C-alpha positions as CSV (number, residue, x, y, z in Angstrom):
1,M,16.1,179.1,-3.5
2,H,15.7,175.4,-4.2
3,C,17.7,175.8,-7.5
4,N,20.6,177.7,-5.7
5,T,20.8,174.9,-3.1
6,R,21.1,172.3,-5.8
7,I,23.7,174.4,-7.6
8,L,25.8,174.7,-4.5
9,A,25.5,171.0,-3.8
10,A,26.6,170.2,-7.4
11,V,29.5,172.6,-7.3
12,S,30.7,171.1,-4.0
13,L,30.4,167.7,-5.5
14,M,32.5,168.8,-8.4
15,A,35.2,170.1,-6.1
16,L,35.1,166.8,-4.3
17,A,35.5,165.0,-7.6
18,S,38.5,167.1,-8.5
19,A,40.2,166.2,-5.2
20,L,39.0,162.6,-5.2
21,P,41.7,161.2,-7.6
22,Q,44.6,162.4,-5.5
23,M,43.1,161.0,-2.2
24,V,42.1,157.7,-3.6
25,L,45.3,157.3,-5.7
26,A,47.4,157.9,-2.6
27,Q,45.5,155.2,-0.7
28,T,45.7,152.9,-3.8
29,V,49.5,153.2,-4.0
30,Q,49.8,152.7,-0.3
31,T,47.6,149.6,-0.1
32,G,48.6,148.2,-3.4
33,A,52.3,148.6,-3.5
34,Q,52.8,145.0,-2.4
35,D,50.5,143.7,-5.2
36,G,52.9,144.9,-8.0
37,A,52.7,147.6,-10.7
38,G,50.0,145.8,-12.7
39,T,47.5,145.9,-9.9
40,I,48.1,149.6,-9.3
41,D,47.6,150.4,-13.0
42,Q,44.3,148.6,-13.1
43,R,43.0,150.4,-10.0
44,V,44.1,153.8,-11.4
45,A,42.4,153.1,-14.7
46,A,39.1,152.1,-13.0
47,L,39.3,155.2,-10.8
48,E,39.8,157.5,-13.7
49,A,36.7,156.1,-15.5
50,E,34.5,156.5,-12.4
51,V,35.7,160.1,-11.9
52,A,35.0,161.0,-15.6
53,W,31.4,159.5,-15.3
54,L,30.8,161.5,-12.0
55,R,32.0,164.8,-13.6
56,G,29.7,164.2,-16.5
57,Q,26.7,163.7,-14.3
58,L,27.4,166.7,-12.2
59,T,27.8,169.0,-15.2
60,S,24.5,167.8,-16.6
61,Q,22.8,168.5,-13.3
62,L,24.3,172.0,-13.2
63,V,23.3,172.9,-16.7
64,A,19.7,171.7,-16.1
65,N,19.1,173.6,-12.9
66,A,21.0,176.9,-13.2
67,Q,21.2,180.0,-15.3
68,P,24.4,180.4,-17.2
69,A,25.0,183.8,-15.6
70,T,24.7,182.2,-12.2
71,L,26.8,179.1,-13.0
72,E,29.7,180.9,-14.8
73,P,31.4,182.7,-11.9
74,R,31.2,179.7,-9.7
75,V,32.7,177.3,-12.3
76,T,35.4,179.9,-13.0
77,A,36.3,180.2,-9.3
78,L,36.4,176.4,-9.0
79,E,38.7,176.1,-12.0
80,Q,41.0,178.9,-10.6
81,R,41.2,177.1,-7.3
82,A,42.1,173.8,-8.9
83,A,44.8,175.5,-11.1
84,A,46.3,177.5,-8.3
85,P,50.0,176.6,-7.7
86,T,51.3,175.1,-4.5
87,A,52.2,177.7,-1.9
88,A,55.9,178.5,-1.9
89,A,57.9,177.4,1.1
90,P,58.2,180.1,3.8
91,A,61.3,182.2,3.7
92,P,64.0,181.2,6.2
93,T,64.1,183.1,9.5
94,E,67.9,183.5,9.0
95,G,69.9,183.9,5.8
96,F,68.4,183.8,2.3
97,R,67.5,181.2,-0.3
98,A,69.8,180.7,-3.2
99,A,70.8,177.7,-5.4
100,G,68.2,175.4,-3.9
101,G,69.2,176.0,-0.3
102,T,69.6,178.5,2.6
103,V,72.7,180.6,2.7
104,R,73.8,182.2,6.0
105,F,76.6,184.6,6.8
106,S,78.0,184.8,10.3
107,G,81.3,185.6,12.1
108,F,82.6,188.6,14.0
109,V,84.7,191.7,13.9
110,K,87.5,191.7,16.5
111,V,90.0,194.4,17.3
112,D,93.1,193.6,19.5
113,G,95.5,195.6,21.4
114,V,98.5,193.6,22.8
115,F,101.1,194.9,25.2
116,T,103.9,192.4,25.8
117,R,107.1,192.4,27.9
118,F,109.6,189.8,26.7
119,N,111.7,189.2,29.8
120,D,114.7,187.3,28.3
121,G,115.5,188.9,24.9
122,P,114.0,191.0,22.1
123,G,110.5,190.2,21.0
124,P,109.9,188.5,17.6
125,I,109.8,190.8,14.7
126,T,109.9,190.5,10.9
127,A,111.0,192.9,8.2
128,G,107.5,194.2,7.7
129,G,107.1,195.0,11.4
130,G,104.6,192.3,12.4
131,N,104.7,188.8,13.8
132,N,102.0,186.4,14.9
133,A,103.8,185.8,18.2
134,R,103.2,189.4,19.1
135,E,99.6,189.2,18.2
136,F,98.7,186.0,20.1
137,Y,100.5,183.5,22.3
138,V,102.9,181.1,20.6
139,P,104.9,179.1,23.2
140,S,107.8,178.3,20.9
141,A,108.4,182.0,20.2
142,T,109.0,183.1,23.8
143,P,112.6,184.4,23.8
144,V,115.2,182.6,25.9
145,G,118.7,183.6,27.0
146,G,118.5,187.3,26.2
147,A,120.4,189.9,28.3
148,A,117.6,192.4,28.6
149,D,113.8,192.7,28.4
150,D,111.8,194.2,25.6
151,L,108.4,195.9,25.7
152,R,106.2,195.8,22.5
153,F,102.8,196.9,21.5
154,T,100.8,195.6,18.5
155,G,97.3,196.5,17.4
156,H,95.4,194.7,14.7
157,G,92.0,193.5,13.5
158,K,93.2,190.4,11.5
159,Q,91.4,187.8,13.6
160,S,88.0,189.1,12.3
161,R,86.2,186.2,10.8
162,L,83.7,185.4,8.1
163,V,81.7,182.1,7.9
164,I,79.4,181.1,4.9
165,T,77.1,178.2,5.5
166,V,74.9,176.7,2.8
167,T,72.2,174.2,3.8
168,P,70.6,172.6,0.7
169,T,67.0,171.4,0.6
170,L,67.2,167.6,0.5
171,D,64.2,165.4,1.4
172,G,65.2,163.1,4.2
173,H,68.8,164.2,4.4
174,Q,70.9,166.7,6.4
175,A,73.5,168.4,4.2
176,T,75.8,171.4,4.9
177,A,78.6,173.2,3.0
178,L,80.8,175.6,5.1
179,V,83.6,177.9,4.4
180,E,85.3,179.9,7.2
181,M,88.0,182.5,6.7
182,D,89.9,185.1,8.7
183,F,92.8,187.5,8.0
184,A,95.3,185.8,10.3
185,S,95.6,182.4,8.5
186,A,97.8,183.3,5.5
187,P,101.4,183.6,6.8
188,G,103.8,184.9,4.2
189,T,101.2,186.9,2.3
190,Q,100.4,189.5,4.9
191,G,100.7,193.2,4.6
192,T,102.7,195.5,6.8
193,Q,102.1,198.0,9.6
194,N,103.9,200.7,7.6
195,A,100.9,202.3,6.0
196,T,97.8,200.3,5.2
197,N,97.8,197.2,7.5
198,A,96.2,195.2,4.7
199,Y,96.0,191.5,5.4
200,D,95.0,188.7,3.1
201,L,92.0,186.4,3.6
202,G,93.1,182.9,4.7
203,L,91.2,179.7,4.8
204,R,90.3,178.2,8.3
205,R,87.7,175.5,7.5
206,A,86.0,174.3,4.3
207,Y,83.9,171.1,4.3
208,L,80.9,169.3,3.0
209,S,78.7,167.1,5.2
210,L,75.9,164.7,4.4
211,D,74.0,163.0,7.2
212,N,76.8,161.2,9.2
213,W,79.6,162.0,6.8
214,L,82.0,165.0,6.6
215,V,84.7,165.6,4.1
216,G,87.0,168.6,4.0
217,Q,89.1,170.8,6.3
218,D,87.8,171.0,9.9
219,W,89.1,170.8,13.4
220,T,90.9,167.5,13.9
221,T,88.6,164.9,15.5
222,F,91.4,164.4,18.1
223,Q,90.5,167.9,19.5
224,N,87.5,168.8,21.7
225,V,86.8,172.4,20.7
226,A,84.1,172.7,23.3
227,V,86.6,172.9,26.1
228,L,88.4,176.0,24.8
229,P,87.9,178.8,27.3
230,E,86.8,182.3,26.5
231,T,90.0,184.4,26.2
232,T,91.2,187.5,24.5
233,D,94.0,185.3,23.0
234,F,93.6,183.4,19.7
235,I,93.6,180.0,21.6
236,G,93.9,180.6,25.3
237,T,95.3,177.5,27.0
238,T,97.7,177.1,24.2
239,D,100.6,175.2,25.8
240,G,98.4,172.1,26.7
241,T,95.7,172.2,24.1
242,V,95.3,169.9,21.1
243,F,94.8,172.4,18.3
244,V,94.9,171.5,14.6
245,R,92.7,172.1,11.6
246,Q,93.3,169.8,8.6
247,P,91.6,167.9,5.7
248,Q,89.8,164.7,6.8
249,L,87.1,162.2,6.1
250,R,84.9,161.7,9.2
251,Y,82.0,159.5,10.2
252,T,79.8,160.3,13.2
253,R,77.5,157.7,14.7
254,R,75.0,158.8,17.4
255,V,74.3,155.7,19.6
256,S,71.9,157.5,21.9
257,D,71.2,161.0,23.2
258,D,74.2,160.7,25.5
259,V,76.7,158.7,23.4
260,T,78.3,159.6,20.0
261,W,81.2,157.8,18.2
262,Q,83.4,159.5,15.6
263,F,86.0,158.0,13.3
264,A,88.3,159.9,10.9
265,L,91.1,159.6,8.5
266,E,93.1,162.8,8.5
267,N,95.9,164.5,6.7
268,P,99.3,163.4,8.0
269,E,102.4,165.5,8.5
270,T,105.6,164.5,10.4
271,T,107.6,167.2,12.1
272,V,111.2,166.2,12.7
273,Q,114.1,167.8,14.6
274,G,117.7,166.7,14.1
275,V,120.6,166.3,16.4
276,G,122.5,169.5,16.6
277,N,119.7,171.4,14.9
278,A,117.1,173.4,16.9
279,A,114.9,173.9,13.8
280,T,111.7,171.8,13.5
281,G,110.3,171.2,10.0
282,G,107.5,169.2,8.3
283,Q,108.9,166.5,6.1
284,D,105.9,166.0,3.7
285,D,107.0,162.4,3.1
286,D,103.9,160.8,4.7
287,W,101.7,158.4,2.8
288,L,99.4,156.9,5.5
289,P,96.6,159.1,7.0
290,D,96.4,159.7,10.7
291,A,93.6,157.6,12.1
292,V,91.4,159.0,14.9
293,A,88.6,157.5,17.0
294,R,86.6,159.6,19.5
295,L,83.9,158.9,22.1
296,N,81.6,161.8,23.2
297,L,79.6,161.3,26.4
298,T,76.9,163.5,28.1
299,R,76.1,163.1,31.8
300,G,73.5,165.5,32.9
301,T,74.8,169.0,31.9
302,A,78.4,167.8,31.7
303,T,80.1,166.6,28.5
304,Y,83.2,164.5,28.2
305,S,85.4,163.3,25.3
306,V,87.9,160.5,25.0
307,A,90.0,160.5,21.7
308,F,92.8,158.3,20.3
309,V,95.1,159.0,17.3
310,G,97.4,156.5,15.6
311,R,100.1,157.8,13.3
312,Q,102.9,156.7,11.0
313,L,105.9,159.1,11.2
314,V,108.1,159.2,8.1
315,I,111.4,160.8,7.0
316,E,113.0,160.3,3.6
317,Q,116.3,161.9,3.1
318,P,119.6,160.9,1.6
319,G,121.1,158.4,4.0
320,L,118.0,158.4,6.2
321,D,114.8,156.7,5.1
322,E,112.9,155.7,8.3
323,T,109.4,155.2,9.7
324,T,108.1,154.8,13.2
325,A,104.8,154.7,14.9
326,G,103.1,157.4,16.9
327,W,100.0,157.5,19.2
328,G,98.1,159.8,21.4
329,L,95.3,159.7,24.0
330,S,93.3,162.7,25.1
331,F,90.6,163.1,27.8
332,S,88.6,166.3,28.1
333,G,85.4,167.7,29.5
334,K,83.2,170.6,30.4
335,I,81.3,170.6,33.7
336,P,78.8,173.4,34.4
337,F,78.1,174.3,38.1
338,G,76.7,177.0,40.3
339,P,73.4,178.9,40.1
340,Q,71.6,178.1,36.9
341,N,74.9,176.4,35.8
342,G,76.3,179.8,35.1
343,H,79.9,178.7,35.9
344,D,81.9,175.9,34.4
345,L,85.1,173.9,34.6
346,R,87.0,172.9,31.5
347,F,89.9,170.5,31.2
348,M,92.0,168.5,28.8
349,V,94.8,165.9,29.5
350,T,96.8,164.5,26.6
351,T,99.7,162.1,26.4
352,G,101.4,160.0,23.7
353,E,104.4,159.6,21.5
354,G,104.9,161.4,18.2
355,I,102.0,163.8,18.6
356,G,103.9,167.1,19.2
357,R,102.4,168.6,16.0
358,Y,99.0,168.3,17.6
359,I,99.7,170.1,20.9
360,G,100.6,173.7,21.7
361,L,101.2,174.9,18.1
362,G,104.0,172.5,17.6
363,L,106.3,173.4,20.4
364,I,107.6,169.9,20.5
365,P,108.3,168.0,17.2
366,D,106.8,164.6,16.5
367,A,110.2,162.9,16.4
368,Y,113.9,163.4,16.2
369,A,116.2,162.0,13.6
370,I,119.7,160.6,14.2
371,S,121.8,159.9,11.1
372,A,124.7,158.2,12.8
373,G,124.9,154.5,13.3
374,G,122.7,153.6,10.3
375,G,120.1,156.3,11.2
376,R,116.9,156.1,13.2
377,L,113.7,158.1,13.7
378,E,112.4,158.1,17.3
379,A,109.0,159.4,18.4
380,I,109.1,162.0,21.2
381,P,107.0,161.3,24.3
382,V,104.9,164.3,25.3
383,T,102.3,165.1,28.0
384,S,100.1,168.1,28.4
385,A,97.2,169.4,30.5
386,T,94.9,172.4,30.7
387,V,92.3,173.6,33.2
388,A,90.1,176.7,33.1
389,T,87.2,178.0,35.1
390,R,84.5,180.5,34.1
391,F,82.6,182.4,36.7
392,R,79.5,184.4,35.7
393,L,79.6,187.6,37.8
394,G,76.3,189.0,36.5
395,P,74.1,189.0,33.4
396,R,76.7,190.9,31.4
397,T,80.0,190.1,33.1
398,R,82.1,187.0,33.5
399,T,85.7,186.1,34.3
400,N,87.9,183.2,33.2
401,I,91.0,181.8,34.9
402,G,93.2,179.1,33.3
403,L,96.5,177.2,33.4
404,A,98.2,175.2,30.6
405,W,101.3,173.1,30.6
406,Q,103.3,170.6,28.4
407,A,106.6,168.8,28.7
408,A,108.5,166.3,26.5
409,D,111.0,163.5,27.3
410,L,113.9,164.5,25.0
411,D,117.1,162.7,24.1
412,P,120.1,164.6,25.8
413,L,121.9,164.8,22.5
414,L,119.0,166.6,20.8
415,S,120.0,169.9,19.3
416,A,122.9,170.3,21.8
417,G,120.4,171.2,24.5
418,T,118.7,174.1,22.7
419,A,115.5,172.3,21.9
420,S,112.3,173.3,23.7
421,E,111.5,170.8,26.5
422,S,108.5,172.4,28.3
423,S,106.3,175.5,28.5
424,W,103.5,176.7,30.7
425,S,101.2,179.7,30.9
426,L,98.4,181.1,33.1
427,F,95.8,183.8,32.4
428,A,93.0,185.7,34.0
429,N,90.5,187.9,32.2
430,I,87.2,189.7,32.5
431,F,84.6,190.2,29.8
432,F,81.7,192.7,29.7
433,T,78.8,192.6,27.2
434,P,77.3,196.1,27.1
435,V,74.7,195.0,24.5
436,P,73.9,191.6,23.1
437,G,76.6,190.5,20.5
438,T,79.2,192.9,21.6
439,D,82.1,191.9,24.0
440,L,84.8,194.0,25.7
441,G,87.6,192.1,27.3
442,I,90.9,192.6,29.1
443,E,93.4,189.8,30.0
444,Y,96.7,189.2,31.8
445,R,98.9,186.4,30.8
446,R,102.2,184.9,32.0
447,G,104.1,182.4,29.8
448,E,107.4,180.6,30.2
449,R,109.4,178.3,27.9
450,G,112.2,175.9,29.1
451,L,115.0,174.4,27.0
452,L,116.7,171.0,27.3
453,N,119.8,172.7,28.6
454,G,118.0,174.3,31.5
455,Q,117.6,177.8,30.2
456,E,114.2,179.6,30.5
457,G,112.5,182.6,29.1
458,S,109.2,184.3,30.0
459,L,106.8,187.0,28.9
460,D,104.1,189.1,30.5
461,R,101.2,190.3,28.4
462,L,98.2,192.6,28.8
463,H,95.6,192.0,26.0
464,V,92.5,194.1,25.4
465,V,89.8,193.3,22.8
466,A,86.6,194.6,21.4
467,K,84.4,192.1,19.5
468,R,81.1,192.2,17.7
469,G,79.5,189.0,16.4
470,F,77.0,188.8,13.6
């Protein structure tokens, strides 16, 4: 009994001796870092000598007081414990580990059925039998000046989305790589409704982020995505909403829990319309990035955003080589209210000159070009607004009501009066969630577009969806 007690004590001391170098070395590095590398090396050498002497004494004591048969299994167990590898990091609760990080797949499957009555002319159609303006609301595509109305139906699943997110394991840093795709973002390479309804995968977003920096294609910093309402439509409050995805370099600085600054340089593109020509086109002559600054504020449960964009507008054509400045200011917010903050109010007000590309899917161009009199390029003033309210009717049901509007101050000579000058739309919907992750929705929408010459066109739409997120 006395011998076994001494053996146990000796084995315990040997375990302590095995762990002692790491504990003392950590303390030595911590307390001696300010003394220089030479001091640390001397302490480590002295420590190793002391540990070697202690192990020798313990081994001698064990051999002298224990039978080999008794000592062997305990020494083996001690050696196995010391040699055991460090436990692997726990598996992620979502996604899977690959290439030194966590990979997650998310997105949704969405099926749309869209009934549209175009009240002032035939609905948009292409040779293949499909058009984005029949699948979601595009203000510039509302027919104007037609003699008769036109009823159309389109069914599709091309807004279904896939998101791949990779979060690497980096000590002390937050890093993310993201790629987001759907089947509605590749115009010109789509299939047809004739047989297979096969649509190509198109890029929505693709970026890398590291701590406060983001580089790649994402929502423009000028846009507050959080105020987009829940709708069956692709956007919802389209006429008055800032809506652009583009490559950028963005820096985010969190000042406090309630205040965040963002600064970005983003891909430029000037859209220009000429006198006597109703078509609007991107010039691709730009050489100076759009500059964006944004302030995000939190007040209680409400969030607000103020954003500014500065631009250089460019056109380079034979006989017309001009530049002019553009700017925009946008104020938006989301204000929860009601029992348990189940309802909310969302709004966005935007104004500026030369920012038509950023609002309402480009209904208004950034500038118009006049070749006569030496030529000039003039930024177009534009103002837009949206407001939407969500009411939660129960644990599985909610309704959304919204209104959107935009208008431009156009030159009377522009396009002989056939240019779009304004548009507005309103919608009301109801969504039901029978099981978590699955949504069924139905929505009514009324949209109108007005031209500079006073003509107007409108549409009425009934839109139903079934959507399953993952």
